[in-house]
Backbone bond lengths (Angstrom), bond angles and torsions (degrees), N, CA, C in turn:
res aa  C-N    CA-C-N  psi(-1)  N-CA   C-N-CA  omega(-1)  CA-C   N-CA-C  phi
1 M - - - 1.463 - - 1.522 111.66 -
2 L 1.347 116.45 -45.21 1.464 120.00 -177.02 1.533 110.37 -63.45
3 R 1.332 116.95 -46.09 1.459 120.18 -179.85 1.513 110.52 -64.84
4 E 1.339 117.82 -40.50 1.455 119.72 178.44 1.507 111.66 -64.77
5 S 1.328 116.49 -39.54 1.484 120.89 179.15 1.518 110.22 -64.05
6 Q 1.337 115.65 -45.22 1.447 119.23 179.13 1.536 111.30 -59.47
7 N 1.327 116.10 -44.07 1.449 120.59 -179.95 1.528 111.13 -63.26
8 F 1.329 115.92 -39.84 1.458 120.34 178.79 1.523 111.44 -63.08
9 F 1.336 116.71 -50.02 1.445 119.54 -175.12 1.506 112.59 -72.76
10 Y 1.322 118.24 -31.03 1.452 119.03 174.32 1.534 110.50 -65.51
11 N 1.319 117.37 -41.05 1.453 120.39 177.44 1.530 111.51 -68.81
12 L 1.319 116.58 -36.28 1.464 120.83 177.45 1.520 110.42 -61.12
13 M 1.340 116.79 -39.57 1.440 120.78 -177.21 1.538 112.78 -77.74
14 A 1.339 116.00 -39.73 1.464 119.48 -169.05 1.503 113.81 -95.97
15 R 1.332 118.07 -18.92 1.456 118.73 -176.40 1.548 109.30 -116.20
16 P 1.326 117.92 108.77 1.450 121.14 -175.24 1.529 113.46 -58.49
17 E 1.335 117.89 -28.67 1.446 119.24 -175.60 1.537 114.30 -71.54
18 V 1.331 116.47 -18.55 1.487 119.29 -176.55 1.509 111.20 -65.74
19 I 1.335 118.33 -41.65 1.467 119.25 -179.28 1.521 109.86 -66.28
20 G 1.336 117.12 -33.69 1.463 120.04 175.42 1.492 112.94 -66.28
21 Q 1.335 116.55 -39.77 1.453 121.13 179.40 1.511 111.02 -67.12
22 L 1.325 115.77 -34.94 1.478 119.05 175.34 1.507 111.93 -64.95
23 R 1.302 117.88 -35.00 1.453 121.61 179.84 1.534 110.27 -68.92
24 K 1.305 117.80 -37.73 1.466 123.17 -177.91 1.522 112.40 -75.07
25 N 1.343 116.06 -48.87 1.461 120.25 -177.94 1.529 108.47 -153.77
26 R 1.332 113.90 88.26 1.461 117.66 -174.46 1.544 111.66 -66.02
27 E 1.301 118.05 -38.63 1.459 120.57 -178.28 1.515 111.41 -62.21
28 K 1.329 117.11 -46.05 1.454 120.77 -179.76 1.533 111.01 -65.50
29 T 1.288 116.73 -39.63 1.470 120.37 -179.52 1.508 111.14 -66.31
30 L 1.314 118.00 -43.54 1.467 120.83 -179.43 1.517 112.34 -65.50
31 K 1.336 117.85 -27.40 1.466 120.36 178.13 1.539 110.90 -63.83
32 R 1.329 116.70 -26.22 1.467 119.57 -179.88 1.527 111.44 -70.42
33 F 1.351 115.40 -21.52 1.461 117.75 -175.01 1.533 113.73 -111.58
34 F 1.315 117.71 -27.15 1.461 121.58 -174.57 1.515 112.74 -122.71
35 R 1.322 116.26 127.05 1.470 120.72 176.54 1.504 111.03 -80.03
36 S 1.299 117.11 -32.32 1.463 121.56 -174.84 1.530 111.77 -80.05
37 A 1.314 116.92 126.28 1.450 120.96 176.76 1.533 110.93 -63.82
38 K 1.336 116.32 -33.30 1.461 120.30 179.60 1.540 110.88 -63.85
39 D 1.337 115.32 -42.07 1.470 118.87 178.77 1.545 110.50 -65.51
40 R 1.300 116.71 -40.07 1.456 120.63 179.60 1.524 110.99 -65.36
41 E 1.333 116.53 -39.59 1.455 120.88 179.93 1.546 110.10 -65.44
42 A 1.317 115.72 -36.45 1.461 119.20 179.63 1.535 110.15 -64.48
43 L 1.314 117.66 -42.22 1.453 121.20 -179.59 1.528 112.31 -75.21
44 M 1.315 116.64 -23.62 1.461 118.90 176.31 1.541 110.44 -65.06
45 R 1.336 117.39 -25.59 1.462 121.44 -177.75 1.534 112.47 -86.14
46 V 1.348 116.26 -10.58 1.476 119.35 179.70 1.518 109.38 -78.30
47 P 1.304 118.03 127.14 1.479 120.65 179.88 1.543 110.59 -57.87
48 L 1.287 117.32 132.67 1.478 120.70 -178.79 1.535 110.83 -59.50
49 E 1.348 117.27 -30.65 1.452 120.48 179.25 1.541 111.32 -62.63
50 R 1.319 116.02 -32.49 1.464 119.88 177.65 1.531 112.05 -67.05
51 L 1.335 115.29 -40.96 1.469 119.03 177.21 1.531 110.02 -66.50
52 Q 1.349 116.06 -38.00 1.435 119.95 178.67 1.544 112.08 -64.52
53 T 1.334 115.09 -41.14 1.468 120.53 177.75 1.521 110.28 -63.31
54 Y 1.321 116.37 -43.51 1.453 120.60 179.93 1.554 110.29 -62.84
55 R 1.304 115.63 -42.10 1.470 120.68 178.09 1.546 110.46 -63.61
56 N 1.329 116.73 -42.81 1.460 119.91 -179.60 1.559 110.74 -63.06
57 H 1.303 114.08 -38.83 1.493 119.46 -179.11 1.502 110.36 -61.06
58 I 1.333 116.15 -42.70 1.467 119.83 -178.08 1.532 111.81 -81.29
59 S 1.315 116.27 -53.60 1.463 119.37 -171.92 1.539 112.05 -70.57
60 V 1.309 117.46 -37.96 1.455 121.09 -179.00 1.521 111.63 -88.20
61 G 1.334 115.27 -46.89 1.471 119.17 -179.81 1.490 115.48 -76.24
62 F 1.344 115.33 -57.84 1.455 122.15 -174.03 1.539 111.22 -73.57
63 L 1.330 116.24 -60.78 1.451 118.99 -179.03 1.524 112.24 -73.05
64 G 1.339 116.82 -29.39 1.441 120.40 179.49 1.534 111.89 -65.76
65 A 1.336 116.84 -27.24 1.467 119.22 179.63 1.532 110.89 -67.90
66 I 1.309 117.70 -24.39 1.459 120.31 177.73 1.498 110.70 -63.80
67 E 1.325 116.75 -32.27 1.467 120.49 179.57 1.528 111.90 -62.75
68 T 1.332 115.97 -39.43 1.475 119.54 178.62 1.520 111.85 -74.52
69 A 1.314 117.82 -22.18 1.469 121.42 -177.73 1.526 111.09 -83.29
70 F 1.342 118.17 -22.14 1.465 121.91 179.97 1.520 109.43 -125.49
71 P 1.332 117.15 61.72 1.502 120.05 -172.97 1.514 115.07 -61.90
72 V 1.350 117.80 -38.81 1.459 119.65 -178.27 1.514 110.95 -69.14
73 L 1.341 116.21 -47.65 1.466 119.79 177.88 1.515 110.81 -58.53
74 R 1.320 116.26 -44.27 1.475 120.17 -179.20 1.517 111.05 -60.47
75 S 1.343 117.75 -37.41 1.455 120.92 -178.03 1.518 113.90 -70.10
76 L 1.310 116.40 -14.81 1.471 120.91 -175.08 1.540 113.31 -96.92
77 V 1.319 117.09 -8.05 1.464 119.74 -178.32 1.514 110.75 -122.34
78 S 1.303 116.38 158.34 1.474 121.31 178.22 1.528 110.38 -75.42
79 Q 1.327 114.00 166.95 1.483 118.11 177.36 1.515 111.69 -60.24
80 A 1.346 117.77 -39.64 1.465 121.64 179.53 1.515 110.37 -64.74
81 E 1.332 116.65 -42.25 1.485 120.57 -179.18 1.509 108.85 -67.35
82 W 1.319 118.74 -41.29 1.461 121.42 179.87 1.528 110.55 -64.61
83 N 1.329 117.02 -43.95 1.462 120.76 178.43 1.518 109.30 -61.43
84 G 1.325 117.03 -37.48 1.477 120.34 179.54 1.501 110.87 -63.08
85 L 1.311 118.38 -41.16 1.477 121.84 178.25 1.532 110.29 -64.31
86 L 1.339 116.65 -45.53 1.462 119.61 -177.73 1.543 109.79 -66.24
87 N 1.336 115.49 -42.59 1.459 118.31 -178.66 1.526 111.42 -61.69
88 D 1.345 115.59 -45.83 1.444 119.11 -179.88 1.516 111.93 -63.62
89 F 1.329 114.94 -41.51 1.481 119.82 177.35 1.497 111.46 -60.85
90 Y 1.337 116.93 -45.39 1.449 120.41 -176.37 1.514 112.77 -74.81
91 L 1.335 117.84 -40.41 1.441 120.97 -178.76 1.526 112.92 -69.09
92 K 1.307 116.68 -23.04 1.479 119.74 178.09 1.527 111.51 -83.52
93 R 1.322 116.02 7.10 1.486 120.72 176.66 1.539 111.73 59.23
94 L 1.357 115.98 40.46 1.442 119.11 -177.63 1.517 113.59 -91.21
95 T 1.313 117.25 -2.92 1.457 121.47 177.43 1.539 107.92 -90.02
96 R 1.319 115.09 118.59 1.482 120.52 -176.94 1.528 113.57 -118.53
97 S 1.327 116.61 -16.92 1.446 119.39 -174.39 1.513 112.15 -116.01
98 P 1.342 118.12 143.85 1.461 121.20 175.53 1.520 111.62 -83.80
99 I 1.327 118.29 -4.98 1.449 122.62 -178.87 1.515 109.09 -89.26
100 A 1.330 117.28 125.98 1.459 121.60 -172.45 1.508 113.38 -55.04
101 R 1.349 117.38 -48.96 1.454 117.70 -176.02 1.520 113.66 -65.09
102 Q 1.325 116.61 -25.26 1.455 120.06 175.86 1.533 110.05 -74.76
103 V 1.315 116.66 -32.23 1.469 119.95 175.77 1.513 110.24 -66.67
104 F 1.340 115.85 -37.25 1.470 119.60 177.41 1.524 110.11 -60.56
105 R 1.331 115.20 -42.41 1.473 119.91 179.32 1.535 109.82 -64.33
106 E 1.326 116.71 -40.87 1.454 120.28 178.13 1.536 111.88 -63.29
107 F 1.311 116.12 -37.00 1.464 119.77 178.30 1.516 110.24 -67.59
108 A 1.354 116.90 -39.94 1.459 121.20 177.38 1.536 110.63 -62.31
109 R 1.323 115.69 -40.37 1.472 119.82 178.71 1.519 110.62 -66.38
110 Y 1.320 115.06 -38.59 1.493 119.06 177.07 1.514 109.88 -58.68
111 L 1.339 117.47 -43.01 1.459 121.17 -178.49 1.534 112.10 -68.13
112 Q 1.338 117.33 -24.25 1.466 119.23 177.45 1.518 111.83 -65.38
113 K 1.337 116.82 -22.77 1.460 121.38 -179.57 1.537 111.58 -105.08
114 Y 1.324 115.58 5.52 1.455 119.27 -178.33 1.532 111.11 -65.46
115 R 1.333 116.64 136.10 1.459 122.98 -179.98 1.502 112.10 -128.97
116 G 1.322 118.62 20.53 1.428 122.41 -173.15 1.519 115.87 -84.53
117 P 1.313 116.83 -173.08 1.466 122.57 -173.20 1.555 114.47 -69.03
118 L 1.326 116.43 -19.64 1.476 118.53 -179.16 1.522 113.21 -63.55
119 L 1.325 116.41 -22.20 1.475 119.59 -178.00 1.518 111.72 -65.21
120 K 1.306 117.33 -25.87 1.458 119.03 179.34 1.507 111.41 -68.19
121 R 1.334 115.55 -39.33 1.460 120.51 179.01 1.528 112.61 -86.85
122 L 1.326 115.22 -30.50 1.464 120.86 -177.36 1.529 109.23 -126.30
123 P 1.330 118.15 71.09 1.489 119.98 -175.79 1.512 112.75 -62.88
124 Y 1.321 117.32 -14.87 1.473 123.27 -178.02 1.541 111.21 -97.72
125 L 1.336 117.37 10.60 1.476 121.66 -172.73 1.524 111.74 -54.69
126 K 1.317 117.57 -45.25 1.455 120.01 -176.25 1.527 112.06 -64.46
127 E 1.325 116.09 -44.71 1.468 119.64 179.58 1.536 110.90 -68.03
128 L 1.305 117.32 -36.93 1.455 120.22 177.89 1.526 110.90 -62.75
129 A 1.324 116.53 -41.77 1.469 121.17 179.50 1.544 109.13 -64.54
130 E 1.314 117.68 -40.71 1.468 121.47 179.52 1.522 109.95 -65.03
131 Y 1.338 116.65 -40.98 1.453 122.17 -178.88 1.537 110.75 -65.83
132 E 1.313 117.58 -45.47 1.464 119.76 179.62 1.507 111.41 -66.94
133 N 1.323 117.82 -36.60 1.458 119.51 177.93 1.532 111.69 -70.30
134 L 1.342 116.17 -31.51 1.466 120.46 175.68 1.521 110.89 -60.67
135 E 1.326 117.92 -39.85 1.455 121.74 176.96 1.507 110.70 -59.14
136 I 1.347 116.80 -41.96 1.466 120.34 -179.18 1.536 110.02 -65.05
137 R 1.337 116.36 -43.01 1.453 119.61 179.45 1.519 111.86 -59.63
138 L 1.307 117.19 -42.20 1.466 121.01 -179.18 1.534 110.88 -68.63
139 V 1.294 117.76 -34.53 1.454 121.41 177.89 1.529 110.64 -60.52
140 Y 1.341 116.17 -40.11 1.465 120.22 -175.35 1.543 112.74 -92.25
141 D 1.305 118.71 4.92 1.456 120.77 177.68 1.532 110.86 -58.89
142 V 1.330 116.59 147.13 1.465 121.89 179.94 1.524 109.87 -69.12
143 D 1.327 116.62 133.99 1.478 120.08 179.34 1.508 111.52 -68.16
144 R 1.345 114.42 146.33 1.464 120.68 175.65 1.520 108.76 -137.82
145 P 1.362 117.45 141.48 1.455 119.45 -176.51 1.537 111.92 -69.58
146 A 1.334 116.97 146.20 1.454 121.88 177.09 1.511 110.29 -85.40
147 P 1.345 118.58 142.51 1.450 121.49 178.86 1.502 111.25 -73.84
148 E 1.304 115.84 154.91 1.474 121.50 175.18 1.531 109.26 -84.37
149 S 1.336 115.75 135.72 1.466 120.11 179.95 1.531 110.16 -81.43
150 P 1.352 119.20 130.11 1.457 121.83 178.03 1.527 110.80 -61.66
151 E 1.341 118.07 151.20 1.448 122.48 -178.81 1.532 110.94 -62.67
152 S 1.317 116.42 -28.24 1.482 120.55 -176.36 1.519 112.54 -77.22
153 A 1.326 116.64 1.70 1.472 119.98 -174.53 1.510 111.66 -67.22
154 E 1.313 117.53 -20.02 1.466 119.59 -178.08 1.527 112.78 -77.71
155 A 1.347 117.38 -22.19 1.456 121.08 179.92 1.536 109.54 -78.10
156 P 1.332 119.12 125.32 1.493 120.96 -176.81 1.515 112.09 -55.16
157 E 1.364 118.77 -43.15 1.459 119.25 -178.14 1.502 112.64 -67.86
158 S 1.333 117.20 -24.60 1.463 121.40 177.99 1.527 110.78 -87.36
159 F 1.322 115.95 -32.54 1.444 122.19 -175.38 1.532 111.44 -57.99
160 V 1.327 117.62 -42.42 1.477 120.68 -176.50 1.509 111.63 -72.15
161 R 1.352 118.58 -11.56 1.444 120.17 178.21 1.541 112.72 -93.13
162 L 1.313 115.28 2.04 1.447 120.66 -179.04 1.539 109.72 -89.82
163 I 1.327 113.77 155.57 1.482 121.36 176.60 1.524 107.82 -105.42
164 P 1.322 117.45 117.44 1.475 119.87 179.73 1.503 112.19 -74.33
165 A 1.332 115.74 140.18 1.472 120.68 177.16 1.535 106.77 -103.48
166 L 1.303 115.36 110.54 1.465 121.87 -177.45 1.535 110.46 -75.82
167 N 1.300 116.09 143.74 1.453 121.41 173.91 1.524 108.25 -57.62
168 P 1.349 119.08 119.01 1.466 119.12 -178.29 1.519 113.57 -70.70
169 H 1.328 116.13 -17.18 1.451 120.00 -178.60 1.521 110.00 -93.79
170 H 1.313 116.25 64.95 1.452 120.10 -178.57 1.520 110.42 -143.08
171 A 1.301 115.96 162.08 1.449 120.91 174.48 1.529 108.29 -150.87
172 L 1.306 115.45 139.21 1.449 121.30 178.64 1.527 107.90 -107.89
173 R 1.310 116.79 120.57 1.449 122.73 -176.62 1.522 111.02 -126.65
174 V 1.324 114.91 146.48 1.469 121.13 172.90 1.514 107.02 -117.91
175 Y 1.345 115.70 113.53 1.435 120.81 -177.67 1.541 111.35 -107.60
176 R 1.294 116.03 152.91 1.468 121.65 176.07 1.521 110.19 -79.49
177 W 1.346 115.43 -26.78 1.461 120.90 -176.74 1.537 109.50 -116.85
178 P 1.338 117.24 149.76 1.486 119.62 177.90 1.529 111.65 -77.51
179 V 1.316 116.74 67.99 1.481 121.83 -173.85 1.511 112.23 -62.99
180 H 1.346 118.23 -25.34 1.457 121.22 -179.17 1.534 111.99 -72.37
181 R 1.324 117.62 -11.48 1.456 121.36 -178.91 1.532 111.70 -109.42
182 V 1.327 117.57 -11.07 1.480 120.07 -175.27 1.526 110.10 -65.35
183 C 1.298 115.64 134.86 1.459 123.44 176.50 1.554 106.58 -158.84
184 R 1.323 116.08 -179.09 1.474 118.37 -177.09 1.535 111.50 -60.39
185 G 1.340 116.66 -34.61 1.462 119.74 -179.15 1.516 113.10 -84.70
186 F 1.325 116.87 -6.49 1.460 120.31 -179.85 1.507 106.15 -140.59
187 S 1.319 116.49 79.13 1.452 120.87 -173.09 1.527 114.60 -141.33
188 S 1.333 118.01 -22.07 1.470 119.25 -175.17 1.525 110.24 -75.75
189 P 1.342 117.14 150.56 1.476 120.54 177.79 1.518 113.21 -59.21
190 R 1.329 118.05 -20.59 1.473 120.03 177.28 1.516 110.90 -70.97
191 K 1.327 117.16 -28.71 1.464 121.16 179.81 1.513 112.98 -97.08
192 V 1.332 117.13 -42.19 1.450 121.41 -176.34 1.523 109.96 -86.99
193 K 1.327 116.33 111.98 1.454 120.45 -175.07 1.541 110.13 -110.37
194 P 1.332 117.09 144.06 1.459 119.13 178.28 1.525 110.96 -73.33
195 G 1.310 114.79 159.74 1.457 122.11 179.20 1.506 110.07 -179.73
196 R 1.305 116.87 -141.89 1.486 121.64 175.86 1.522 107.43 -129.35
197 H 1.340 115.03 115.07 1.468 120.68 -176.24 1.533 109.17 -124.94
198 A 1.303 115.02 103.11 1.462 120.91 177.59 1.521 109.84 -88.31
199 L 1.319 116.13 122.98 1.459 120.23 -176.93 1.540 109.99 -123.64
200 L 1.295 115.17 134.32 1.451 122.13 170.25 1.525 107.46 -101.78
201 V 1.308 117.19 105.88 1.451 122.97 -177.93 1.526 108.73 -102.02
202 Y 1.324 118.07 130.58 1.460 119.77 -175.77 1.518 111.14 -152.10
203 R 1.324 115.42 162.76 1.450 121.66 177.40 1.519 110.35 -96.79
204 D 1.331 116.62 124.32 1.455 120.54 179.93 1.512 110.30 -61.02
205 P 1.351 119.29 126.37 1.473 120.86 -176.00 1.531 113.36 -67.67
206 E 1.295 119.74 -17.45 1.460 121.65 -178.97 1.531 112.74 -101.31
207 S 1.307 116.97 -48.64 1.473 121.13 -177.12 1.527 111.92 -89.77
208 F 1.344 117.10 -19.20 1.476 123.02 -176.24 1.535 112.08 67.74
209 K 1.330 117.26 10.43 1.451 120.34 175.50 1.514 109.11 -79.35
210 I 1.341 116.32 153.96 1.462 120.37 178.17 1.541 107.26 -88.09
211 R 1.310 114.82 129.61 1.459 121.59 179.55 1.530 109.24 -126.68
212 F 1.327 114.65 167.08 1.455 118.30 178.59 1.525 109.64 -141.99
213 L 1.312 115.12 153.59 1.453 123.18 172.11 1.522 108.67 -126.77
214 E 1.297 116.23 135.82 1.455 118.59 172.45 1.543 106.29 -75.76
215 A 1.317 116.03 113.92 1.446 121.15 -171.36 1.510 112.57 -92.05
216 N 1.350 115.63 120.10 1.447 119.51 172.96 1.540 108.07 -79.70
217 P 1.332 118.74 171.64 1.479 120.17 -175.76 1.541 114.26 -55.66
218 L 1.355 117.15 -35.19 1.459 118.94 -179.52 1.526 111.46 -68.37
219 V 1.315 116.69 -44.50 1.446 120.74 177.50 1.536 111.42 -59.66
220 A 1.339 115.15 -45.13 1.456 120.10 -178.71 1.544 110.46 -61.64
221 E 1.322 117.74 -43.13 1.452 121.05 -178.98 1.517 111.65 -69.62
222 L 1.322 116.81 -40.58 1.476 120.24 177.93 1.518 110.89 -61.41
223 V 1.327 117.36 -46.52 1.463 120.12 179.13 1.500 111.39 -61.52
224 G 1.324 115.97 -42.89 1.480 119.17 178.42 1.517 113.43 -59.96
225 L 1.320 116.79 -41.90 1.477 121.43 -179.16 1.511 112.17 -73.59
226 M 1.345 117.70 -28.63 1.459 120.94 -179.05 1.518 113.63 -83.77
227 T 1.330 116.12 -10.60 1.459 119.32 -173.92 1.529 114.15 -61.40
228 T 1.352 116.70 -31.11 1.467 119.15 -177.31 1.515 112.29 -68.77
229 G 1.328 117.31 -24.66 1.460 120.54 -179.95 1.510 113.48 72.43
230 K 1.328 117.38 16.27 1.470 120.87 -178.55 1.529 113.42 -119.68
231 R 1.311 116.58 -16.03 1.480 120.31 -177.20 1.515 111.89 -89.53
232 T 1.318 116.58 138.26 1.460 120.08 172.35 1.519 108.95 -74.96
233 I 1.349 114.04 163.89 1.446 118.63 178.20 1.522 110.26 -61.76
234 G 1.323 117.67 -38.34 1.437 120.99 177.18 1.523 113.26 -61.00
235 D 1.324 115.52 -40.69 1.473 120.55 179.57 1.521 109.84 -66.84
236 V 1.335 117.35 -40.76 1.438 121.50 179.05 1.531 111.24 -61.80
237 L 1.314 116.41 -47.24 1.468 121.25 -179.18 1.519 110.97 -67.22
238 E 1.324 116.92 -35.92 1.465 119.72 179.42 1.532 111.32 -64.97
239 R 1.311 115.97 -38.56 1.454 119.87 177.22 1.529 112.16 -63.32
240 L 1.350 114.04 -41.32 1.461 118.23 178.88 1.540 111.80 -67.79
241 L 1.350 115.58 -35.90 1.470 118.78 178.29 1.535 110.75 -63.76
242 K 1.321 117.17 -42.80 1.475 121.52 179.15 1.527 110.79 -64.28
243 K 1.343 115.81 -35.05 1.477 118.81 -177.02 1.506 111.62 -75.27
244 H 1.336 117.91 -44.00 1.473 121.31 -170.29 1.520 113.12 -97.32
245 K 1.356 117.58 -23.81 1.491 121.63 179.92 1.519 110.47 48.51
246 P 1.341 120.03 61.09 1.467 121.69 -177.07 1.531 110.76 -67.89
247 V 1.315 114.79 155.36 1.461 121.27 177.45 1.499 112.14 -64.07
248 D 1.346 115.46 -38.08 1.476 121.05 179.79 1.538 108.01 -118.94
249 P 1.333 117.20 89.17 1.469 120.48 -176.34 1.539 113.03 -58.41
250 Q 1.351 116.38 -39.86 1.455 119.54 -178.04 1.534 112.43 -64.10
251 A 1.343 116.22 -41.18 1.461 119.92 176.97 1.530 110.95 -65.92
252 F 1.319 116.43 -36.26 1.474 122.05 177.40 1.506 110.98 -62.24
253 V 1.349 114.74 -45.84 1.482 119.08 179.55 1.519 111.04 -64.44
254 R 1.352 116.56 -41.80 1.478 119.14 179.59 1.537 110.28 -61.05
255 E 1.336 116.19 -40.10 1.464 119.41 178.83 1.532 110.66 -65.08
256 G 1.346 115.82 -39.21 1.438 119.18 178.14 1.517 113.15 -64.73
257 V 1.318 116.28 -41.34 1.472 120.17 178.69 1.537 109.82 -66.75
258 Q 1.305 117.21 -42.30 1.465 120.68 178.11 1.536 111.41 -62.40
259 T 1.303 115.68 -37.88 1.480 119.82 179.91 1.526 109.82 -67.28
260 I 1.338 118.69 -40.93 1.461 121.59 178.44 1.539 110.12 -64.00
261 R 1.316 116.39 -41.28 1.471 119.37 178.25 1.517 109.08 -66.21
262 F 1.302 119.46 -37.45 1.452 123.41 176.75 1.548 110.60 -61.80
263 L 1.344 115.72 -44.39 1.453 119.83 177.44 1.518 112.49 -64.06
264 K 1.354 115.38 -32.34 1.486 120.05 175.69 1.535 109.30 -67.40
265 D 1.301 118.82 -43.03 1.459 121.75 178.65 1.507 112.54 -63.17
266 R 1.332 116.31 -34.01 1.473 121.83 -178.48 1.527 113.37 -82.52
267 G 1.322 117.75 -10.56 1.469 120.07 -179.31 1.511 114.94 91.11
268 V 1.340 116.57 9.57 1.459 119.43 177.27 1.539 108.88 -81.82
269 V 1.309 116.99 -39.58 1.467 122.19 169.33 1.533 106.71 -98.58
270 L 1.331 116.23 125.73 1.464 118.93 -174.77 1.526 112.51 -86.61
271 G 1.324 117.19 -27.23 1.444 120.70 -179.24 1.488 111.30 174.00
272 F 1.318 117.42 -166.08 1.455 122.71 -177.20 1.526 109.86 -137.67
273 R 1.314 115.27 153.30 1.471 118.78 173.65 1.503 109.18 -134.93
274 S 1.322 115.87 158.14 1.462 119.61 -177.99 1.517 109.65 -72.29
275 A 1.332 114.27 147.54 1.459 119.35 -179.58 1.541 109.44 -70.18
């Protein structure tokens, strides 16, 4: 009975034609799902409006919220293709959490294993889903206070002795596809070419909007070294000097300092504290 009920309600939620079939011939439709006449009789007494309300709550409220969470992906597929993704996701029992943002993550994970025909037209589908879900995760990150910058931070000799506090609501990703640029006008395989796209995705500390920076190798390495929150700027730059051995060390250090100040202006670095 439990398995039959689950199968019935999953089909009721995910397949629009089931509610129509129930309206036309409820007894015949219920026989497809329930072997027990007693179970079918019980559902025959349930008002069809109640089943319709339950379906609306799930399909429009629960599954419909996924559409708002993946706006770019949704804009690139037809209504039938989108319904197919939701139906497959739902019918495979991949929803485990009652919390909306966790369902979004589950849907993104489902798309990571997708092997269907959409990949031919949207070869970047999996990375795009991960990117859009990443934005949701950063939106819901727990807030943390920003440190106050010491007054001596403006002096160059003092600046390198400070420890930068990195925005905790950030993620550094390297994608094969330029998912941050994909839209309806830039979506075909003729236009979207694979490569290496390093993105620093973060939540703006003032507006709380999700922003991104195309990260060059220096930005990526600086962010990686600053993540611990224990290294001074001088220590970070010294590590990079030993690794890269630039021809002009002073110019390299100046570029590193300028980049850290740039990241501070953009909200990637929240502030500095004394060592």
